[in-house]
C-alpha positions in Angstrom: -26.1 24.1 18.1 -28.6 26.9 17.1 -30.5 26.3 14.0 -28.8 29.0 11.9 -25.4 27.8 12.8 -26.4 24.3 11.8 -27.8 25.5 8.5 -24.6 27.5 7.9 -22.6 24.4 8.5 -24.7 22.4 6.1 -24.4 25.1 3.4 -20.7 25.2 4.0 -20.4 21.4 3.6 -22.5 21.5 0.4 -20.2 24.2 -1.0 -17.1 22.2 0.1 -18.4 19.1 -1.7 -18.9 21.0 -5.0 -15.5 22.6 -4.5 -13.8 19.3 -3.9 -15.5 17.7 -6.9 -14.3 20.6 -9.1 -10.8 19.8 -7.8 -11.1 16.2 -9.0 -12.0 14.6 -5.7 -14.4 11.7 -5.7 -16.7 11.9 -2.7 -17.2 8.5 -1.0 -19.1 9.4 2.1 -20.6 12.5 3.8 -21.3 12.8 7.5 -19.8 9.4 8.3 -20.6 8.5 11.9 -19.1 6.1 14.4 -19.6 5.9 18.2 -16.7 8.2 18.7 -16.5 10.5 15.7 -18.2 12.1 12.8 -16.2 12.8 9.6 -17.7 15.5 7.4 -16.4 14.2 4.1 -14.5 11.1 3.0 -13.2 11.4 -0.5 -10.6 10.1 -2.9 -7.9 12.4 -4.3 -6.1 10.2 -7.0 -4.9 7.2 -4.9 -5.3 8.8 -1.5 -8.3 8.5 0.8 -8.9 11.9 2.4 -10.7 12.5 5.7 -12.0 16.0 5.5 -13.3 18.3 8.3 -15.3 21.3 7.0 -15.3 24.4 9.2 -17.7 27.2 8.1 -17.7 30.7 9.6 -19.3 34.1 8.7 -16.4 36.1 10.2 -12.9 35.8 11.5 -13.7 37.2 14.9 -13.0 33.8 16.5 -9.9 33.2 14.3 -9.5 31.1 11.2 -11.9 28.2 10.8 -9.0 25.7 10.8 -8.0 26.8 14.2 -11.1 25.2 15.7 -9.9 21.7 14.6 -8.0 21.2 17.9 -6.0 18.2 19.1 -9.1 16.5 20.6 -11.1 17.0 17.4 -8.2 15.6 15.4 -7.9 12.6 17.6 -11.6 11.8 17.1 -11.3 12.2 13.3 -8.3 9.9 13.3 -10.2 7.3 15.3 -13.2 7.5 12.9 -10.8 7.2 10.0 -9.2 4.1 11.3 -12.7 2.6 11.9 -13.7 3.4 8.3 -10.5 1.9 6.9 -11.0 -1.3 8.8 -14.7 -1.5 7.9 -13.9 -1.0 4.2 -10.9 -3.2 4.3 -8.7 -0.3 3.1 -6.0 -0.5 5.8 -3.2 -0.3 3.2 -4.5 2.8 1.6 -2.7 6.1 1.5 -4.5 8.4 3.8 -4.6 12.2 4.3 -6.3 14.5 6.8 -7.6 17.7 5.2 -9.5 20.7 6.5 -11.8 22.8 4.2 -12.3 26.3 5.5 -15.4 28.0 4.3 -16.1 31.7 4.9 -19.5 32.9 3.9 -20.1 36.5 3.2 -23.5 37.6 1.8 -24.2 34.1 0.5 -20.9 33.9 -1.3 -18.4 31.2 -0.2 -14.7 31.7 0.0 -13.2 28.2 0.2 -9.7 27.1 1.2 -8.5 23.5 1.1 -5.7 22.7 3.5 -4.2 19.3 2.5 -2.4 17.4 5.3 -3.9 19.8 7.9 -2.8 17.5 10.6 -0.9 14.2 10.8 -1.4 11.1 12.8 1.2 10.6 15.6 
């Protein structure tokens, strides 16, 4: 990933964390890594543990940011989530998979939270 895309992604994640905290979420982990997956943000929304993928873009030329969270990416996030829940002994928790779309224009972030962006099958 070229440096400026990586830094755009990091700025997007930072903006997403602030946004989520303002919405009442409690951030538990950021950039949680397992052998098979990385989860951008793990947070609590009331009594629900949310596994959140952040997608940041500068334009919509390639479609909406959420559209890049394809089936294979979803599968990896679900695997990572199940690893996290086992590790933290939270297997009976309510769980949700969200996507935060971040669009950056001239240093200003437009942020959209999509709750239940995808479901486990």
